[in-house]
C-alpha positions as CSV (number, residue, x, y, z in Angstrom):
1,M,16.3,11.7,-10.2
2,S,14.8,8.3,-9.2
3,N,13.0,5.9,-11.5
4,H,9.7,4.5,-10.5
5,K,8.0,1.3,-11.4
6,T,4.7,-0.1,-10.1
7,F,3.4,-3.6,-10.6
8,K,0.9,-5.9,-9.0
9,L,1.7,-9.0,-6.8
10,D,-1.9,-9.9,-6.4
11,N,-5.4,-8.4,-6.3
12,N,-5.3,-5.3,-4.1
13,F,-1.6,-5.8,-3.5
14,D,0.9,-3.7,-5.5
15,V,4.6,-2.7,-5.3
16,S,6.1,0.6,-5.9
17,Y,9.8,0.2,-6.7
18,V,11.8,3.4,-6.6
19,E,15.3,2.9,-8.1
20,C,17.6,5.5,-6.7
21,S,21.4,5.2,-6.5
22,K,22.1,8.3,-4.4
23,F,21.5,6.5,-1.1
24,K,23.7,4.0,0.7
25,N,20.7,2.6,2.4
26,F,17.8,0.4,1.2
27,Q,14.2,0.9,2.6
28,M,11.2,-1.4,2.4
29,S,7.8,-0.6,3.9
30,F,4.8,-2.9,4.0
31,S,1.5,-1.0,4.5
32,F,-2.1,-2.1,5.0
33,L,-4.7,0.5,3.9
34,L,-8.2,0.1,5.4
35,P,-11.3,2.3,5.5
36,M,-11.4,4.2,8.8
37,I,-14.1,2.6,10.9
38,K,-14.7,3.6,14.5
39,S,-15.3,0.0,15.8
40,K,-12.0,-1.1,14.2
41,A,-9.7,1.9,14.5
42,S,-8.1,0.9,17.9
43,L,-7.8,-2.8,17.1
44,N,-6.0,-1.9,13.9
45,A,-3.8,0.7,15.6
46,V,-2.4,-1.8,18.1
47,L,-1.5,-4.3,15.4
48,P,1.7,-3.0,13.7
49,G,3.5,-2.3,17.0
50,V,2.8,-5.9,18.1
51,L,4.0,-7.3,14.8
52,E,7.2,-5.3,15.3
53,Y,7.8,-6.7,18.7
54,S,8.6,-10.4,17.8
55,C,7.8,-13.3,15.5
56,Q,7.9,-17.1,15.6
57,K,11.5,-17.2,14.5
58,Y,12.6,-14.4,16.9
59,P,10.1,-14.8,19.8
60,S,11.5,-12.0,22.0
61,I,12.5,-8.4,21.5
62,I,16.1,-9.4,22.6
63,L,16.4,-12.1,19.9
64,L,14.9,-9.8,17.2
65,N,17.2,-6.9,18.1
66,K,20.2,-9.4,17.9
67,E,19.1,-10.4,14.4
68,L,18.8,-6.7,13.4
69,E,22.4,-6.1,14.6
70,N,23.5,-9.1,12.6
71,L,22.0,-7.4,9.6
72,Y,24.4,-4.5,9.9
73,G,22.3,-2.5,12.3
74,T,19.1,-2.7,10.2
75,S,16.3,-0.6,11.8
76,L,12.7,-1.7,12.2
77,Q,9.8,0.7,12.6
78,S,6.0,0.5,12.9
79,E,3.6,3.4,12.2
80,V,-0.1,4.2,12.2
81,S,-1.2,7.0,10.0
82,K,-4.3,8.4,8.3
83,I,-4.7,9.4,4.6
84,G,-8.1,10.8,3.8
85,D,-10.7,8.4,5.0
86,Y,-8.2,5.5,5.3
87,Q,-6.2,4.2,8.2
88,V,-2.7,3.0,7.3
89,L,-0.7,0.4,9.2
90,T,3.0,0.2,8.3
91,L,6.0,-1.9,9.1
92,S,9.3,-0.8,7.6
93,L,12.9,-1.9,7.4
94,N,15.9,0.4,6.7
95,S,19.3,-1.2,6.0
96,L,22.5,-0.8,4.1
97,N,22.4,-1.6,0.4
98,E,23.3,-5.1,-0.5
99,E,26.8,-4.3,-1.8
100,F,27.9,-2.9,1.6
101,M,26.8,-5.9,3.6
102,N,29.4,-8.5,2.5
103,D,27.8,-11.9,3.3
104,I,24.2,-10.6,3.9
105,S,21.8,-10.5,1.0
106,L,18.6,-8.6,0.3
107,G,16.9,-11.9,0.6
108,S,17.7,-12.0,4.3
109,L,15.8,-8.6,4.8
110,I,12.8,-9.9,2.8
111,D,12.8,-13.1,4.9
112,L,12.8,-11.0,8.1
113,I,9.9,-8.7,7.2
114,T,8.0,-11.8,5.9
115,E,8.5,-13.5,9.2
116,L,7.2,-10.5,11.1
117,I,4.1,-10.0,9.1
118,F,3.0,-13.5,8.3
119,Y,4.4,-15.6,11.2
120,P,3.7,-13.6,14.4
121,D,4.7,-15.0,17.8
122,L,1.5,-16.5,19.3
123,D,0.2,-18.1,22.4
124,N,-2.5,-20.6,21.6
125,R,-4.0,-18.6,18.7
126,R,-3.5,-15.3,20.5
127,F,-0.9,-12.7,20.4
128,R,1.5,-12.6,23.4
129,S,-0.2,-10.6,26.2
130,N,3.0,-8.8,27.2
131,A,3.5,-7.5,23.6
132,V,-0.1,-6.4,23.4
133,E,0.0,-4.6,26.8
134,I,3.2,-2.8,26.0
135,E,1.9,-1.5,22.7
136,K,-1.5,-0.5,24.2
137,N,0.4,1.5,26.9
138,Q,2.6,3.2,24.3
139,I,-0.5,4.3,22.3
140,I,-2.4,5.5,25.4
141,K,0.7,7.5,26.5
142,Y,0.9,9.0,23.0
143,I,-2.8,10.0,23.0
144,K,-2.5,11.6,26.4
145,S,0.6,13.5,25.4
146,E,-1.4,15.2,22.6
147,F,-3.5,17.0,25.2
148,N,-0.2,18.7,26.3
149,D,0.5,19.8,22.7
150,K,-2.3,22.3,22.5
151,R,-1.5,23.2,18.8
152,L,-2.0,19.5,17.8
153,Y,-4.9,19.2,20.1
154,T,-6.7,22.2,18.7
155,F,-6.1,21.1,15.1
156,H,-7.5,17.6,15.7
157,N,-10.6,19.0,17.4
158,C,-11.1,21.4,14.4
159,E,-10.9,18.3,12.2
160,K,-13.6,16.6,14.3
161,L,-15.9,19.6,13.9
162,L,-15.3,19.8,10.1
163,Y,-15.8,16.1,9.5
164,D,-18.6,15.7,12.0
165,G,-20.7,12.7,11.1
166,Q,-17.9,11.2,8.9
167,E,-15.6,8.3,9.8
168,S,-12.6,10.5,9.0
169,N,-13.2,12.5,12.2
170,I,-11.8,9.5,14.1
171,F,-8.3,9.9,15.5
172,K,-5.8,7.6,13.8
173,Y,-5.4,5.5,17.0
174,G,-9.1,5.5,17.9
175,E,-10.0,6.3,21.5
176,I,-8.3,5.4,24.8
177,D,-11.4,3.4,26.0
178,S,-11.3,1.3,22.9
179,I,-7.5,0.8,23.2
180,C,-8.0,-0.5,26.7
181,E,-10.5,-3.1,25.4
182,V,-8.1,-4.7,22.9
183,S,-7.3,-8.3,24.0
184,P,-4.7,-10.7,22.6
185,S,-7.4,-12.9,21.1
186,L,-9.4,-10.0,19.6
187,L,-6.3,-8.7,18.1
188,Y,-5.4,-12.0,16.5
189,D,-8.9,-12.3,14.9
190,N,-8.5,-8.7,13.6
191,Y,-5.1,-9.6,12.3
192,H,-6.7,-12.1,9.9
193,D,-9.4,-9.6,9.0
194,V,-6.7,-7.1,8.0
195,L,-4.8,-9.6,5.9
196,N,-8.0,-10.7,4.2
197,S,-9.4,-7.3,3.5
198,A,-6.8,-4.5,3.4
199,Y,-5.2,-3.0,0.3
200,I,-1.5,-3.8,0.6
201,K,1.2,-1.4,-0.6
202,L,4.8,-2.5,-0.6
203,I,7.3,0.3,-1.3
204,V,10.9,-0.5,-2.0
205,I,13.6,2.2,-2.4
206,G,17.1,1.0,-3.5
207,N,19.7,1.0,-6.2
208,S,19.0,-2.3,-7.9
209,L,16.3,-5.0,-7.5
210,K,15.1,-8.1,-9.2
211,T,11.3,-8.4,-9.2
212,E,11.4,-12.1,-8.5
213,V,12.4,-11.3,-4.8
214,F,8.8,-10.5,-4.3
215,D,7.6,-14.0,-5.0
216,K,7.8,-14.7,-1.3
217,F,5.2,-12.0,-0.6
218,R,3.0,-13.3,-3.4
219,N,3.1,-16.8,-2.1
220,E,2.3,-15.8,1.5
221,I,-0.7,-13.6,0.7
222,K,-2.3,-16.4,-1.3
223,K,-2.8,-18.3,2.0
224,F,-5.4,-15.8,3.0
225,K,-9.0,-15.3,1.8
226,R,-8.5,-12.1,-0.1
227,S,-11.4,-10.4,-1.9
228,S,-11.5,-10.8,-5.6
229,E,-12.9,-7.3,-6.1
230,N,-10.6,-4.4,-6.6
231,M,-10.7,-1.9,-3.8
232,V,-11.7,1.6,-5.1
233,F,-10.5,4.4,-2.9
234,K,-13.2,6.9,-2.2
235,N,-12.9,9.9,0.1
236,K,-16.0,11.7,1.3
237,V,-15.8,15.3,0.3
238,K,-18.2,17.6,2.2
239,D,-20.8,19.5,0.2
240,N,-19.6,23.1,-0.2
241,S,-23.0,24.7,-0.3
242,D,-25.1,26.2,2.5
243,V,-22.4,25.8,5.1
244,K,-23.3,26.7,8.7
245,I,-20.3,27.8,10.6
246,K,-19.5,25.7,13.7
247,N,-17.6,27.7,16.4
248,K,-16.5,25.9,19.5
249,K,-14.4,27.3,22.4
250,E,-12.6,25.6,25.2
251,K,-11.0,27.2,28.2
252,A,-7.6,25.8,29.4
253,E,-4.4,26.7,31.2
254,V,-2.4,27.8,28.2
255,E,0.2,30.5,27.9
256,Q,-1.1,31.5,24.5
257,C,-4.5,30.9,22.8
258,K,-4.6,28.5,19.9
259,F,-7.2,28.3,17.2
260,A,-7.8,26.4,14.0
261,M,-10.2,27.3,11.2
262,G,-11.4,24.6,8.8
263,F,-12.6,25.5,5.3
264,N,-14.4,23.4,2.7
265,T,-13.4,23.7,-0.9
266,G,-15.3,21.0,-2.7
267,V,-12.0,20.2,-4.5
268,S,-10.2,16.9,-4.0
269,G,-8.0,14.3,-5.6
270,I,-5.3,15.2,-8.2
271,N,-6.6,17.3,-11.0
272,E,-6.3,20.9,-12.4
273,E,-8.5,22.3,-9.7
274,S,-6.6,20.6,-6.8
275,V,-3.2,21.6,-8.2
276,A,-4.3,25.2,-8.3
277,M,-5.6,24.8,-4.7
278,I,-2.3,23.4,-3.6
279,L,-0.5,26.5,-4.9
280,M,-3.2,28.8,-3.5
281,N,-2.6,27.2,0.0
282,F,1.1,28.0,-0.2
283,V,0.4,31.6,-1.3
284,L,-2.0,31.9,1.6
285,G,0.0,30.4,4.5
286,G,2.5,27.7,3.4
287,T,5.7,29.6,2.9
288,P,7.8,32.3,4.7
289,S,6.6,34.8,2.1
290,S,2.9,33.9,2.4
291,K,0.0,36.3,3.0
292,L,-0.6,35.0,6.5
293,F,3.0,35.1,7.6
294,L,3.9,38.5,6.1
295,N,0.7,40.3,7.2
296,V,-0.9,38.6,10.2
297,R,2.3,37.7,11.9
298,E,5.0,40.1,10.7
299,K,3.3,43.3,9.7
300,L,0.4,43.4,12.2
301,N,2.1,41.3,14.9
302,L,-1.1,39.6,15.8
303,C,0.2,36.1,16.4
304,Y,3.1,33.9,17.2
305,Y,2.5,31.7,14.2
306,C,0.0,31.5,11.4
307,S,0.0,28.9,8.7
308,S,-2.3,26.9,6.4
309,R,-2.4,23.4,5.1
310,F,-4.5,21.7,2.3
311,D,-5.8,18.1,2.6
312,K,-6.2,17.2,-1.1
313,Y,-8.0,14.0,-0.2
314,K,-10.7,15.6,1.8
315,G,-10.8,19.0,0.0
316,S,-10.2,20.9,3.2
317,V,-8.0,23.9,4.1
318,F,-7.0,24.5,7.7
319,V,-5.5,27.7,9.1
320,E,-3.7,27.4,12.5
321,S,-2.6,30.2,14.8
322,G,-1.3,31.0,18.3
323,V,-2.2,34.4,19.7
324,E,-2.5,36.5,22.9
325,N,-6.0,36.5,24.2
326,K,-6.5,40.2,23.4
327,N,-5.6,39.5,19.7
328,L,-7.8,36.5,19.3
329,E,-10.7,38.0,17.3
330,K,-8.5,40.4,15.5
331,A,-6.3,37.6,14.2
332,K,-9.3,35.6,13.0
333,E,-10.7,38.7,11.2
334,E,-7.3,39.4,9.5
335,I,-7.0,35.8,8.3
336,L,-10.4,36.1,6.6
337,K,-9.3,39.4,5.1
338,Q,-6.2,37.8,3.6
339,I,-8.3,35.1,2.1
340,D,-10.7,37.7,0.7
341,S,-7.7,39.6,-0.7
342,I,-6.7,36.5,-2.8
343,K,-10.3,36.0,-3.9
344,K,-10.3,39.6,-5.2
345,G,-7.1,39.0,-7.2
346,N,-4.7,41.1,-5.1
347,L,-1.7,39.1,-6.2
348,T,1.4,39.9,-8.2
349,N,3.2,37.7,-10.7
350,D,6.3,37.9,-8.5
351,E,4.3,36.5,-5.5
352,I,3.1,33.6,-7.6
353,E,6.5,32.9,-9.2
354,D,8.4,33.1,-5.9
355,T,5.9,30.7,-4.3
356,K,6.2,28.3,-7.3
357,K,10.0,28.3,-6.9
358,F,9.7,27.5,-3.2
359,V,7.1,24.8,-3.6
360,C,8.8,23.1,-6.6
361,Q,12.1,23.0,-4.7
362,M,10.3,21.5,-1.8
363,Y,9.0,18.7,-4.1
364,E,12.4,18.2,-5.6
365,N,13.9,17.9,-2.1
366,I,11.7,14.8,-1.5
367,E,14.2,12.9,-3.7
368,D,16.9,13.6,-1.0
369,S,15.2,11.6,1.8
370,L,14.3,7.9,2.0
371,D,11.4,8.6,4.4
372,A,10.1,11.4,2.3
373,L,10.1,9.3,-0.8
374,D,8.4,6.5,1.1
375,S,5.7,8.8,2.4
376,W,5.2,10.3,-1.1
377,Y,4.6,7.0,-2.8
378,L,2.4,5.7,0.0
379,S,0.1,8.8,-0.4
380,Q,0.0,8.3,-4.1
381,T,-1.8,5.0,-3.6
382,L,-5.1,6.9,-3.3
383,N,-4.6,8.8,-6.5
384,D,-6.1,7.7,-9.8
385,A,-2.8,8.4,-11.6
386,L,0.5,8.1,-9.8
387,L,2.7,11.2,-9.9
388,T,6.4,11.5,-9.1
389,P,7.6,14.5,-7.0
390,H,9.2,15.9,-10.2
391,S,6.0,15.6,-12.2
392,M,4.0,17.3,-9.4
393,A,6.4,20.2,-9.5
394,E,6.0,20.5,-13.3
395,K,2.2,20.6,-12.9
396,L,2.5,23.4,-10.3
397,K,4.7,25.4,-12.7
398,S,1.9,25.6,-15.2
399,V,-0.8,27.1,-12.8
400,R,-1.9,30.6,-13.8
401,I,-2.6,33.5,-11.4
402,E,-6.3,33.4,-12.5
403,E,-6.5,29.7,-11.3
404,V,-5.1,30.6,-7.9
405,V,-7.8,33.4,-7.5
406,E,-10.5,30.9,-8.7
407,A,-9.2,28.4,-6.1
408,A,-9.4,30.9,-3.3
409,G,-13.0,31.6,-4.3
410,K,-13.9,28.0,-3.4
411,L,-12.9,28.4,0.3
412,K,-15.9,28.4,2.7
413,L,-15.4,28.7,6.4
414,D,-17.0,25.7,8.2
415,S,-15.5,25.2,11.6
416,I,-13.5,27.1,14.2
417,Y,-12.0,25.5,17.3
418,T,-10.4,27.8,19.9
419,V,-8.5,27.0,23.1
420,Y,-8.2,30.1,25.2
421,N,-7.0,31.2,28.7
């Protein structure tokens, strides 16, 4: 089991160090967390890919890749994600642990990511136009590809319905039109805005570390005009009363119909209610022994897939399914019946215990992956109290069957998005 330490480098800048000796690799990720704002989403989204492309010390992708090879094949990756109402911009490095790199030290890796973040390659106070255009084209290509993945497309449109009027209904990359408008000079101005205003999360996973190696980050960030006020993470949770169901359908050339159903729960964050909701979600549609899988898919054969997910930051449960056109309404009805069944307490202790074993093992398995550990501790940034995967598993073990039933009673259908043929 890994050991975890968190400490601050500066205001709104903290480090999560996960000491773990089971990996031969070391991973470091540097993330900016920003409130999701429509006018900024696309500008923000282009930034990490451009920072990944080059820097002043290595002003071309060829020179940068050569340096990565010199660092024993160190890999570099940028990512844009969304957690609750926040957009997250990440640059990460993955390399061999220091003891396997002979003459290369951990300091060399820290120097590299510092160069990439704080000393970008510029052309007269603008980012290089070729790097900006390459990244814009990559993002536009990705957004367009989503239309071809009708399951993902349907889910995102259900999200938009559910979060209508909230900034969180914005796609993590923004819109194609906004991406097209990003210029090298606008992006450079936004780069300074991000460094001045974002909450910064540095996650390091390795087998040994001296905290003084972070002095470099502390010194660099002090050059920017950072806010003296602590950022407080607040996710808007929709009122769970008097919900009027929104039902939108779209005809398309698809082999099988897709639909997503969005439910409000009014439960968010990490507390006793949300832990019970997490378990309820797995009982409903999060495991191979769940109500939706065993009944809607296997027993009644109404769909190709049927699963659920719970967004603990927004207090929302989504059910997704792919069906034949003739079974579309039957599948929706049966999903609601299965939810109603849990609300009525039609559960056995064996169902609950089997689900707990599955979910607890899933949390324990997070310790077996650098990427999974990194994602876990990044998402924990928005929690009032940080939990390890093991402590989360322990919380789930204590949930009683009555709490699962109570959690199901909080589900209220809000939105349905259907793509049919």
